[in-house]
Gaussian input, Z-matrix of N, CA and C with variables (Angstrom, degrees):
# hf/3-21g

backbone

0 1
 N
 C     1     B1
 C     2     B2     1     A1
 N     3     B3     2     A2     1     D1
 C     4     B4     3     A3     2     D2
 C     5     B5     4     A4     3     D3
 N     6     B6     5     A5     4     D4
 C     7     B7     6     A6     5     D5
 C     8     B8     7     A7     6     D6
 N     9     B9     8     A8     7     D7
 C    10    B10     9     A9     8     D8
 C    11    B11    10    A10     9     D9
 N    12    B12    11    A11    10    D10
 C    13    B13    12    A12    11    D11
 C    14    B14    13    A13    12    D12
 N    15    B15    14    A14    13    D13
 C    16    B16    15    A15    14    D14
 C    17    B17    16    A16    15    D15
 N    18    B18    17    A17    16    D16
 C    19    B19    18    A18    17    D17
 C    20    B20    19    A19    18    D18
 N    21    B21    20    A20    19    D19
 C    22    B22    21    A21    20    D20
 C    23    B23    22    A22    21    D21
 N    24    B24    23    A23    22    D22
 C    25    B25    24    A24    23    D23
 C    26    B26    25    A25    24    D24
 N    27    B27    26    A26    25    D25
 C    28    B28    27    A27    26    D26
 C    29    B29    28    A28    27    D27
 N    30    B30    29    A29    28    D28
 C    31    B31    30    A30    29    D29
 C    32    B32    31    A31    30    D30
 N    33    B33    32    A32    31    D31
 C    34    B34    33    A33    32    D32
 C    35    B35    34    A34    33    D33
 N    36    B36    35    A35    34    D34
 C    37    B37    36    A36    35    D35
 C    38    B38    37    A37    36    D36
 N    39    B39    38    A38    37    D37
 C    40    B40    39    A39    38    D38
 C    41    B41    40    A40    39    D39
 N    42    B42    41    A41    40    D40
 C    43    B43    42    A42    41    D41
 C    44    B44    43    A43    42    D42
 N    45    B45    44    A44    43    D43
 C    46    B46    45    A45    44    D44
 C    47    B47    46    A46    45    D45
 N    48    B48    47    A47    46    D46
 C    49    B49    48    A48    47    D47
 C    50    B50    49    A49    48    D48
 N    51    B51    50    A50    49    D49
 C    52    B52    51    A51    50    D50
 C    53    B53    52    A52    51    D51
 N    54    B54    53    A53    52    D52
 C    55    B55    54    A54    53    D53
 C    56    B56    55    A55    54    D54
 N    57    B57    56    A56    55    D55
 C    58    B58    57    A57    56    D56
 C    59    B59    58    A58    57    D57
 N    60    B60    59    A59    58    D58
 C    61    B61    60    A60    59    D59
 C    62    B62    61    A61    60    D60
 N    63    B63    62    A62    61    D61
 C    64    B64    63    A63    62    D62
 C    65    B65    64    A64    63    D63
 N    66    B66    65    A65    64    D64
 C    67    B67    66    A66    65    D65
 C    68    B68    67    A67    66    D66
 N    69    B69    68    A68    67    D67
 C    70    B70    69    A69    68    D68
 C    71    B71    70    A70    69    D69
 N    72    B72    71    A71    70    D70
 C    73    B73    72    A72    71    D71
 C    74    B74    73    A73    72    D72
 N    75    B75    74    A74    73    D73
 C    76    B76    75    A75    74    D74
 C    77    B77    76    A76    75    D75
 N    78    B78    77    A77    76    D76
 C    79    B79    78    A78    77    D77
 C    80    B80    79    A79    78    D78
 N    81    B81    80    A80    79    D79
 C    82    B82    81    A81    80    D80
 C    83    B83    82    A82    81    D81
 N    84    B84    83    A83    82    D82
 C    85    B85    84    A84    83    D83
 C    86    B86    85    A85    84    D84
 N    87    B87    86    A86    85    D85
 C    88    B88    87    A87    86    D86
 C    89    B89    88    A88    87    D87
 N    90    B90    89    A89    88    D88
 C    91    B91    90    A90    89    D89
 C    92    B92    91    A91    90    D90
 N    93    B93    92    A92    91    D91
 C    94    B94    93    A93    92    D92
 C    95    B95    94    A94    93    D93
 N    96    B96    95    A95    94    D94
 C    97    B97    96    A96    95    D95
 C    98    B98    97    A97    96    D96
 N    99    B99    98    A98    97    D97
 C   100   B100    99    A99    98    D98
 C   101   B101   100   A100    99    D99
 N   102   B102   101   A101   100   D100
 C   103   B103   102   A102   101   D101
 C   104   B104   103   A103   102   D102
 N   105   B105   104   A104   103   D103
 C   106   B106   105   A105   104   D104
 C   107   B107   106   A106   105   D105
 N   108   B108   107   A107   106   D106
 C   109   B109   108   A108   107   D107
 C   110   B110   109   A109   108   D108
 N   111   B111   110   A110   109   D109
 C   112   B112   111   A111   110   D110
 C   113   B113   112   A112   111   D111
 N   114   B114   113   A113   112   D112
 C   115   B115   114   A114   113   D113
 C   116   B116   115   A115   114   D114
 N   117   B117   116   A116   115   D115
 C   118   B118   117   A117   116   D116
 C   119   B119   118   A118   117   D117
 N   120   B120   119   A119   118   D118
 C   121   B121   120   A120   119   D119
 C   122   B122   121   A121   120   D120
 N   123   B123   122   A122   121   D121
 C   124   B124   123   A123   122   D122
 C   125   B125   124   A124   123   D123
 N   126   B126   125   A125   124   D124
 C   127   B127   126   A126   125   D125
 C   128   B128   127   A127   126   D126
 N   129   B129   128   A128   127   D127
 C   130   B130   129   A129   128   D128
 C   131   B131   130   A130   129   D129
 N   132   B132   131   A131   130   D130
 C   133   B133   132   A132   131   D131
 C   134   B134   133   A133   132   D132
 N   135   B135   134   A134   133   D133
 C   136   B136   135   A135   134   D134
 C   137   B137   136   A136   135   D135
 N   138   B138   137   A137   136   D136
 C   139   B139   138   A138   137   D137
 C   140   B140   139   A139   138   D138
 N   141   B141   140   A140   139   D139
 C   142   B142   141   A141   140   D140
 C   143   B143   142   A142   141   D141
 N   144   B144   143   A143   142   D142
 C   145   B145   144   A144   143   D143
 C   146   B146   145   A145   144   D144
 N   147   B147   146   A146   145   D145
 C   148   B148   147   A147   146   D146
 C   149   B149   148   A148   147   D147
 N   150   B150   149   A149   148   D148
 C   151   B151   150   A150   149   D149
 C   152   B152   151   A151   150   D150
 N   153   B153   152   A152   151   D151
 C   154   B154   153   A153   152   D152
 C   155   B155   154   A154   153   D153
 N   156   B156   155   A155   154   D154
 C   157   B157   156   A156   155   D155
 C   158   B158   157   A157   156   D156
 N   159   B159   158   A158   157   D157
 C   160   B160   159   A159   158   D158
 C   161   B161   160   A160   159   D159
 N   162   B162   161   A161   160   D160
 C   163   B163   162   A162   161   D161
 C   164   B164   163   A163   162   D162
 N   165   B165   164   A164   163   D163
 C   166   B166   165   A165   164   D164
 C   167   B167   166   A166   165   D165
 N   168   B168   167   A167   166   D166
 C   169   B169   168   A168   167   D167
 C   170   B170   169   A169   168   D168
 N   171   B171   170   A170   169   D169
 C   172   B172   171   A171   170   D170
 C   173   B173   172   A172   171   D171
 N   174   B174   173   A173   172   D172
 C   175   B175   174   A174   173   D173
 C   176   B176   175   A175   174   D174
 N   177   B177   176   A176   175   D175
 C   178   B178   177   A177   176   D176
 C   179   B179   178   A178   177   D177
 N   180   B180   179   A179   178   D178
 C   181   B181   180   A180   179   D179
 C   182   B182   181   A181   180   D180
 N   183   B183   182   A182   181   D181
 C   184   B184   183   A183   182   D182
 C   185   B185   184   A184   183   D183
 N   186   B186   185   A185   184   D184
 C   187   B187   186   A186   185   D185
 C   188   B188   187   A187   186   D186
 N   189   B189   188   A188   187   D187
 C   190   B190   189   A189   188   D188
 C   191   B191   190   A190   189   D189
 N   192   B192   191   A191   190   D190
 C   193   B193   192   A192   191   D191
 C   194   B194   193   A193   192   D192
 N   195   B195   194   A194   193   D193
 C   196   B196   195   A195   194   D194
 C   197   B197   196   A196   195   D195
 N   198   B198   197   A197   196   D196
 C   199   B199   198   A198   197   D197
 C   200   B200   199   A199   198   D198
 N   201   B201   200   A200   199   D199
 C   202   B202   201   A201   200   D200
 C   203   B203   202   A202   201   D201
 N   204   B204   203   A203   202   D202
 C   205   B205   204   A204   203   D203
 C   206   B206   205   A205   204   D204
 N   207   B207   206   A206   205   D205
 C   208   B208   207   A207   206   D206
 C   209   B209   208   A208   207   D207
 N   210   B210   209   A209   208   D208
 C   211   B211   210   A210   209   D209
 C   212   B212   211   A211   210   D210
 N   213   B213   212   A212   211   D211
 C   214   B214   213   A213   212   D212
 C   215   B215   214   A214   213   D213
 N   216   B216   215   A215   214   D214
 C   217   B217   216   A216   215   D215
 C   218   B218   217   A217   216   D216
 N   219   B219   218   A218   217   D217
 C   220   B220   219   A219   218   D218
 C   221   B221   220   A220   219   D219
 N   222   B222   221   A221   220   D220
 C   223   B223   222   A222   221   D221
 C   224   B224   223   A223   222   D222
 N   225   B225   224   A224   223   D223
 C   226   B226   225   A225   224   D224
 C   227   B227   226   A226   225   D225
 N   228   B228   227   A227   226   D226
 C   229   B229   228   A228   227   D227
 C   230   B230   229   A229   228   D228
 N   231   B231   230   A230   229   D229
 C   232   B232   231   A231   230   D230
 C   233   B233   232   A232   231   D231
 N   234   B234   233   A233   232   D232
 C   235   B235   234   A234   233   D233
 C   236   B236   235   A235   234   D234
 N   237   B237   236   A236   235   D235
 C   238   B238   237   A237   236   D236
 C   239   B239   238   A238   237   D237
 N   240   B240   239   A239   238   D238
 C   241   B241   240   A240   239   D239
 C   242   B242   241   A241   240   D240
 N   243   B243   242   A242   241   D241
 C   244   B244   243   A243   242   D242
 C   245   B245   244   A244   243   D243
 N   246   B246   245   A245   244   D244
 C   247   B247   246   A246   245   D245
 C   248   B248   247   A247   246   D246
 N   249   B249   248   A248   247   D247
 C   250   B250   249   A249   248   D248
 C   251   B251   250   A250   249   D249
 N   252   B252   251   A251   250   D250
 C   253   B253   252   A252   251   D251
 C   254   B254   253   A253   252   D252
 N   255   B255   254   A254   253   D253
 C   256   B256   255   A255   254   D254
 C   257   B257   256   A256   255   D255
 N   258   B258   257   A257   256   D256
 C   259   B259   258   A258   257   D257
 C   260   B260   259   A259   258   D258
 N   261   B261   260   A260   259   D259
 C   262   B262   261   A261   260   D260
 C   263   B263   262   A262   261   D261
 N   264   B264   263   A263   262   D262
 C   265   B265   264   A264   263   D263
 C   266   B266   265   A265   264   D264
 N   267   B267   266   A266   265   D265
 C   268   B268   267   A267   266   D266
 C   269   B269   268   A268   267   D267
 N   270   B270   269   A269   268   D268
 C   271   B271   270   A270   269   D269
 C   272   B272   271   A271   270   D270
 N   273   B273   272   A272   271   D271
 C   274   B274   273   A273   272   D272
 C   275   B275   274   A274   273   D273
 N   276   B276   275   A275   274   D274
 C   277   B277   276   A276   275   D275
 C   278   B278   277   A277   276   D276

   B1=1.4637
   B2=1.5312
   B3=1.3156
   B4=1.4394
   B5=1.5253
   B6=1.3087
   B7=1.4687
   B8=1.5165
   B9=1.3173
   B10=1.4310
   B11=1.5200
   B12=1.3017
   B13=1.4643
   B14=1.5347
   B15=1.3062
   B16=1.4572
   B17=1.5415
   B18=1.3132
   B19=1.4484
   B20=1.5265
   B21=1.3276
   B22=1.4499
   B23=1.5399
   B24=1.3117
   B25=1.4515
   B26=1.5118
   B27=1.3353
   B28=1.4640
   B29=1.5324
   B30=1.3294
   B31=1.4730
   B32=1.5197
   B33=1.3210
   B34=1.4629
   B35=1.5331
   B36=1.3171
   B37=1.4582
   B38=1.5149
   B39=1.3145
   B40=1.4658
   B41=1.5278
   B42=1.2913
   B43=1.4624
   B44=1.5020
   B45=1.3088
   B46=1.4710
   B47=1.5164
   B48=1.3156
   B49=1.4692
   B50=1.5369
   B51=1.3130
   B52=1.4599
   B53=1.5305
   B54=1.3110
   B55=1.4472
   B56=1.5457
   B57=1.3182
   B58=1.4350
   B59=1.5249
   B60=1.3284
   B61=1.4447
   B62=1.5229
   B63=1.3490
   B64=1.4450
   B65=1.5471
   B66=1.3411
   B67=1.4641
   B68=1.5240
   B69=1.3240
   B70=1.4571
   B71=1.4979
   B72=1.3338
   B73=1.4553
   B74=1.5183
   B75=1.3158
   B76=1.4415
   B77=1.5046
   B78=1.3496
   B79=1.4620
   B80=1.5334
   B81=1.3001
   B82=1.4589
   B83=1.5158
   B84=1.3294
   B85=1.4560
   B86=1.5205
   B87=1.3041
   B88=1.4744
   B89=1.5185
   B90=1.3537
   B91=1.4380
   B92=1.5226
   B93=1.3410
   B94=1.4521
   B95=1.5234
   B96=1.3025
   B97=1.4784
   B98=1.5238
   B99=1.3258
   B100=1.4650
   B101=1.5333
   B102=1.3277
   B103=1.4620
   B104=1.5330
   B105=1.2977
   B106=1.4787
   B107=1.5312
   B108=1.3097
   B109=1.4737
   B110=1.5083
   B111=1.3034
   B112=1.4667
   B113=1.5253
   B114=1.3273
   B115=1.4547
   B116=1.5348
   B117=1.3092
   B118=1.4600
   B119=1.5114
   B120=1.3471
   B121=1.4579
   B122=1.5360
   B123=1.3238
   B124=1.4542
   B125=1.5197
   B126=1.3350
   B127=1.4522
   B128=1.5243
   B129=1.3131
   B130=1.4593
   B131=1.5130
   B132=1.3167
   B133=1.4719
   B134=1.5321
   B135=1.3325
   B136=1.4550
   B137=1.5092
   B138=1.3360
   B139=1.4624
   B140=1.5404
   B141=1.3467
   B142=1.4501
   B143=1.5247
   B144=1.3614
   B145=1.4621
   B146=1.5140
   B147=1.3260
   B148=1.4644
   B149=1.5377
   B150=1.3269
   B151=1.4458
   B152=1.5144
   B153=1.3249
   B154=1.4576
   B155=1.5328
   B156=1.3080
   B157=1.4373
   B158=1.5246
   B159=1.3021
   B160=1.4505
   B161=1.5345
   B162=1.2697
   B163=1.4492
   B164=1.5128
   B165=1.3096
   B166=1.4461
   B167=1.5039
   B168=1.3337
   B169=1.4461
   B170=1.5284
   B171=1.2956
   B172=1.4661
   B173=1.5030
   B174=1.3257
   B175=1.4693
   B176=1.5093
   B177=1.3220
   B178=1.4642
   B179=1.5103
   B180=1.3234
   B181=1.4684
   B182=1.5063
   B183=1.3265
   B184=1.4619
   B185=1.5160
   B186=1.3350
   B187=1.4509
   B188=1.5317
   B189=1.3144
   B190=1.4514
   B191=1.5357
   B192=1.3519
   B193=1.4662
   B194=1.5156
   B195=1.3186
   B196=1.4749
   B197=1.5281
   B198=1.3182
   B199=1.4491
   B200=1.5397
   B201=1.3317
   B202=1.4482
   B203=1.5421
   B204=1.3186
   B205=1.4676
   B206=1.5274
   B207=1.3294
   B208=1.4672
   B209=1.5244
   B210=1.3296
   B211=1.4864
   B212=1.5331
   B213=1.3201
   B214=1.4633
   B215=1.5036
   B216=1.3359
   B217=1.4706
   B218=1.5332
   B219=1.3146
   B220=1.4789
   B221=1.5196
   B222=1.3259
   B223=1.4625
   B224=1.5181
   B225=1.3487
   B226=1.4532
   B227=1.5280
   B228=1.3376
   B229=1.4448
   B230=1.5161
   B231=1.3617
   B232=1.4630
   B233=1.5323
   B234=1.2866
   B235=1.4600
   B236=1.5116
   B237=1.3084
   B238=1.4447
   B239=1.5274
   B240=1.3528
   B241=1.4685
   B242=1.5286
   B243=1.3353
   B244=1.4534
   B245=1.5119
   B246=1.3084
   B247=1.4633
   B248=1.5058
   B249=1.3182
   B250=1.4473
   B251=1.5185
   B252=1.3018
   B253=1.4554
   B254=1.5354
   B255=1.3157
   B256=1.4662
   B257=1.5305
   B258=1.3131
   B259=1.4607
   B260=1.5033
   B261=1.3159
   B262=1.4584
   B263=1.5275
   B264=1.3293
   B265=1.4552
   B266=1.5142
   B267=1.3221
   B268=1.4739
   B269=1.5191
   B270=1.3172
   B271=1.4545
   B272=1.5080
   B273=1.3339
   B274=1.4497
   B275=1.5262
   B276=1.3003
   B277=1.4586
   B278=1.5087
   A1=108.44
   A2=115.68
   A3=121.00
   A4=108.33
   A5=117.39
   A6=121.99
   A7=108.87
   A8=115.86
   A9=118.56
   A10=110.76
   A11=113.29
   A12=121.83
   A13=105.51
   A14=117.05
   A15=120.95
   A16=109.08
   A17=115.56
   A18=122.05
   A19=106.42
   A20=117.10
   A21=120.59
   A22=107.51
   A23=116.74
   A24=122.02
   A25=112.00
   A26=116.59
   A27=122.37
   A28=108.34
   A29=115.10
   A30=119.23
   A31=109.96
   A32=114.98
   A33=120.71
   A34=106.10
   A35=116.27
   A36=118.18
   A37=110.45
   A38=114.23
   A39=120.50
   A40=106.78
   A41=115.28
   A42=120.37
   A43=111.52
   A44=114.87
   A45=122.83
   A46=108.50
   A47=116.37
   A48=121.85
   A49=110.26
   A50=116.11
   A51=123.56
   A52=113.74
   A53=115.98
   A54=121.90
   A55=108.48
   A56=118.82
   A57=121.85
   A58=109.85
   A59=117.44
   A60=123.20
   A61=110.52
   A62=115.20
   A63=119.35
   A64=107.30
   A65=116.08
   A66=121.72
   A67=109.83
   A68=114.41
   A69=121.87
   A70=106.29
   A71=116.86
   A72=121.51
   A73=112.10
   A74=114.15
   A75=122.05
   A76=105.16
   A77=116.72
   A78=121.40
   A79=111.88
   A80=114.44
   A81=123.26
   A82=107.08
   A83=117.69
   A84=122.30
   A85=107.12
   A86=116.83
   A87=123.29
   A88=107.41
   A89=117.23
   A90=122.11
   A91=111.39
   A92=115.41
   A93=121.94
   A94=112.67
   A95=116.23
   A96=118.95
   A97=112.24
   A98=116.24
   A99=125.33
   A100=114.76
   A101=117.28
   A102=118.37
   A103=108.49
   A104=114.92
   A105=120.98
   A106=108.81
   A107=115.49
   A108=121.01
   A109=109.34
   A110=116.73
   A111=121.22
   A112=107.65
   A113=116.78
   A114=121.16
   A115=110.44
   A116=115.48
   A117=121.84
   A118=106.31
   A119=116.68
   A120=118.77
   A121=109.91
   A122=114.13
   A123=122.27
   A124=105.96
   A125=117.04
   A126=121.27
   A127=108.15
   A128=116.45
   A129=121.30
   A130=110.94
   A131=116.52
   A132=122.98
   A133=107.10
   A134=116.66
   A135=121.66
   A136=113.17
   A137=115.32
   A138=121.96
   A139=113.12
   A140=115.96
   A141=120.86
   A142=114.32
   A143=115.58
   A144=120.67
   A145=114.13
   A146=118.56
   A147=120.16
   A148=110.63
   A149=115.58
   A150=121.52
   A151=110.23
   A152=117.63
   A153=121.73
   A154=107.67
   A155=115.52
   A156=120.37
   A157=110.31
   A158=117.33
   A159=121.34
   A160=108.39
   A161=115.76
   A162=122.23
   A163=110.47
   A164=117.15
   A165=120.87
   A166=117.52
   A167=120.12
   A168=118.50
   A169=110.96
   A170=114.97
   A171=123.40
   A172=107.34
   A173=116.46
   A174=120.57
   A175=109.97
   A176=116.19
   A177=121.88
   A178=107.22
   A179=117.94
   A180=121.60
   A181=115.87
   A182=118.94
   A183=119.87
   A184=110.52
   A185=115.61
   A186=121.30
   A187=110.33
   A188=117.51
   A189=119.27
   A190=111.83
   A191=117.12
   A192=120.69
   A193=111.08
   A194=116.34
   A195=121.99
   A196=109.70
   A197=115.87
   A198=120.58
   A199=111.22
   A200=116.68
   A201=120.32
   A202=111.71
   A203=116.08
   A204=119.76
   A205=111.70
   A206=117.89
   A207=117.42
   A208=111.37
   A209=117.05
   A210=120.04
   A211=110.00
   A212=117.66
   A213=120.85
   A214=110.35
   A215=117.31
   A216=120.56
   A217=111.07
   A218=115.81
   A219=118.83
   A220=110.85
   A221=117.67
   A222=121.14
   A223=112.30
   A224=116.94
   A225=121.65
   A226=112.86
   A227=116.17
   A228=120.01
   A229=117.64
   A230=117.21
   A231=118.22
   A232=113.53
   A233=119.64
   A234=121.87
   A235=113.63
   A236=119.74
   A237=122.02
   A238=113.93
   A239=117.40
   A240=119.90
   A241=109.82
   A242=115.31
   A243=121.49
   A244=110.12
   A245=116.66
   A246=122.08
   A247=108.89
   A248=116.48
   A249=123.05
   A250=108.87
   A251=119.06
   A252=122.47
   A253=112.51
   A254=118.71
   A255=121.10
   A256=111.33
   A257=118.38
   A258=120.32
   A259=115.04
   A260=119.01
   A261=120.20
   A262=113.23
   A263=118.53
   A264=118.67
   A265=112.54
   A266=118.21
   A267=122.09
   A268=113.03
   A269=119.93
   A270=121.24
   A271=113.40
   A272=118.70
   A273=120.56
   A274=112.86
   A275=119.25
   A276=120.80
   A277=110.86
   D1=129.58
   D2=178.93
   D3=-83.13
   D4=126.11
   D5=176.17
   D6=-89.91
   D7=153.04
   D8=-179.94
   D9=-137.05
   D10=160.80
   D11=175.84
   D12=-118.55
   D13=138.35
   D14=-179.99
   D15=-110.52
   D16=126.22
   D17=175.18
   D18=-108.38
   D19=118.23
   D20=179.67
   D21=-83.06
   D22=116.77
   D23=-179.13
   D24=-90.00
   D25=-37.79
   D26=178.43
   D27=-146.88
   D28=149.08
   D29=178.59
   D30=-150.38
   D31=140.36
   D32=169.22
   D33=-133.99
   D34=154.65
   D35=-175.69
   D36=-146.88
   D37=169.18
   D38=175.11
   D39=-137.40
   D40=148.80
   D41=179.70
   D42=138.67
   D43=-166.56
   D44=-176.30
   D45=-113.19
   D46=138.60
   D47=177.18
   D48=-52.27
   D49=141.75
   D50=-179.20
   D51=63.72
   D52=29.04
   D53=175.57
   D54=-138.98
   D55=179.60
   D56=175.74
   D57=-70.95
   D58=133.96
   D59=-179.49
   D60=-127.71
   D61=133.77
   D62=175.24
   D63=-83.53
   D64=129.45
   D65=-177.46
   D66=-117.34
   D67=148.06
   D68=170.58
   D69=-117.79
   D70=126.82
   D71=-173.50
   D72=-128.05
   D73=150.89
   D74=167.73
   D75=-111.80
   D76=120.97
   D77=-169.07
   D78=-128.70
   D79=160.76
   D80=168.67
   D81=-110.08
   D82=118.87
   D83=174.11
   D84=-92.73
   D85=122.32
   D86=177.20
   D87=-109.21
   D88=122.13
   D89=-176.76
   D90=-101.73
   D91=156.44
   D92=176.85
   D93=-54.22
   D94=-35.66
   D95=-178.32
   D96=-81.13
   D97=13.86
   D98=174.79
   D99=73.15
   D100=11.62
   D101=171.95
   D102=-84.98
   D103=156.25
   D104=179.66
   D105=-134.72
   D106=145.70
   D107=176.84
   D108=-140.10
   D109=136.07
   D110=171.35
   D111=-91.49
   D112=133.87
   D113=-178.68
   D114=-143.27
   D115=156.59
   D116=168.07
   D117=-99.00
   D118=148.35
   D119=173.51
   D120=-153.68
   D121=155.45
   D122=169.77
   D123=-101.30
   D124=142.15
   D125=179.23
   D126=-156.85
   D127=151.69
   D128=177.82
   D129=-93.37
   D130=137.55
   D131=175.47
   D132=-112.48
   D133=127.43
   D134=-176.45
   D135=-78.87
   D136=172.17
   D137=-179.40
   D138=-55.51
   D139=-30.21
   D140=179.52
   D141=-86.49
   D142=1.86
   D143=179.22
   D144=91.24
   D145=-4.97
   D146=-179.70
   D147=-80.63
   D148=153.12
   D149=179.79
   D150=-89.11
   D151=142.23
   D152=178.46
   D153=-89.90
   D154=106.87
   D155=178.75
   D156=-70.90
   D157=139.76
   D158=176.88
   D159=-138.89
   D160=160.99
   D161=-177.50
   D162=-97.70
   D163=76.60
   D164=171.05
   D165=93.07
   D166=-6.12
   D167=177.15
   D168=-151.01
   D169=154.41
   D170=174.65
   D171=-130.27
   D172=128.07
   D173=177.56
   D174=-76.33
   D175=125.75
   D176=-178.75
   D177=-115.78
   D178=126.81
   D179=-174.51
   D180=-58.69
   D181=-39.93
   D182=-176.52
   D183=-156.69
   D184=161.28
   D185=174.70
   D186=-63.87
   D187=-32.00
   D188=178.55
   D189=-63.36
   D190=-30.98
   D191=174.58
   D192=-64.81
   D193=-42.27
   D194=177.60
   D195=-60.78
   D196=-47.96
   D197=-177.72
   D198=-64.59
   D199=-41.07
   D200=178.54
   D201=-60.41
   D202=-48.68
   D203=-176.84
   D204=-69.61
   D205=-41.32
   D206=179.83
   D207=-70.50
   D208=-31.02
   D209=175.09
   D210=-66.82
   D211=-39.03
   D212=176.99
   D213=-63.28
   D214=-42.04
   D215=178.71
   D216=-61.38
   D217=-42.42
   D218=177.75
   D219=-64.37
   D220=-43.25
   D221=179.26
   D222=-64.43
   D223=-31.22
   D224=178.96
   D225=-81.59
   D226=-6.35
   D227=173.94
   D228=92.34
   D229=12.63
   D230=179.88
   D231=-129.15
   D232=4.20
   D233=-178.67
   D234=-84.89
   D235=5.29
   D236=-176.98
   D237=-102.36
   D238=-3.03
   D239=-176.46
   D240=-66.66
   D241=139.55
   D242=175.48
   D243=-99.59
   D244=126.82
   D245=179.04
   D246=-93.20
   D247=155.16
   D248=177.22
   D249=-78.05
   D250=102.19
   D251=-175.06
   D252=-67.70
   D253=-14.15
   D254=-178.50
   D255=-66.90
   D256=-17.57
   D257=-176.76
   D258=-98.21
   D259=1.62
   D260=-174.05
   D261=-65.64
   D262=-22.42
   D263=178.01
   D264=-65.47
   D265=-17.31
   D266=-178.34
   D267=-87.19
   D268=-12.97
   D269=-171.75
   D270=-61.34
   D271=-40.54
   D272=-173.39
   D273=-93.06
   D274=4.43
   D275=-179.09
   D276=-81.09

């Protein structure tokens, strides 16, 4: 199993301070085999600031949440990056 390290390059979120917040992130995945991939992801951040790790999926309450967070990313100037889709098969390994 290839282990990876995730570097969060940009993040925007919605929610209330000291509660669970849905985040949209632009990340760099660094793999043990020295490959790297830039990806977007949704992830939950807990009241203590920690990220909720999940195995391949994040439950998102509504499409309006997706649109709100992606719109915020575009307004903040980082939602337009194109990722190399050829590497997505490596994300869950």
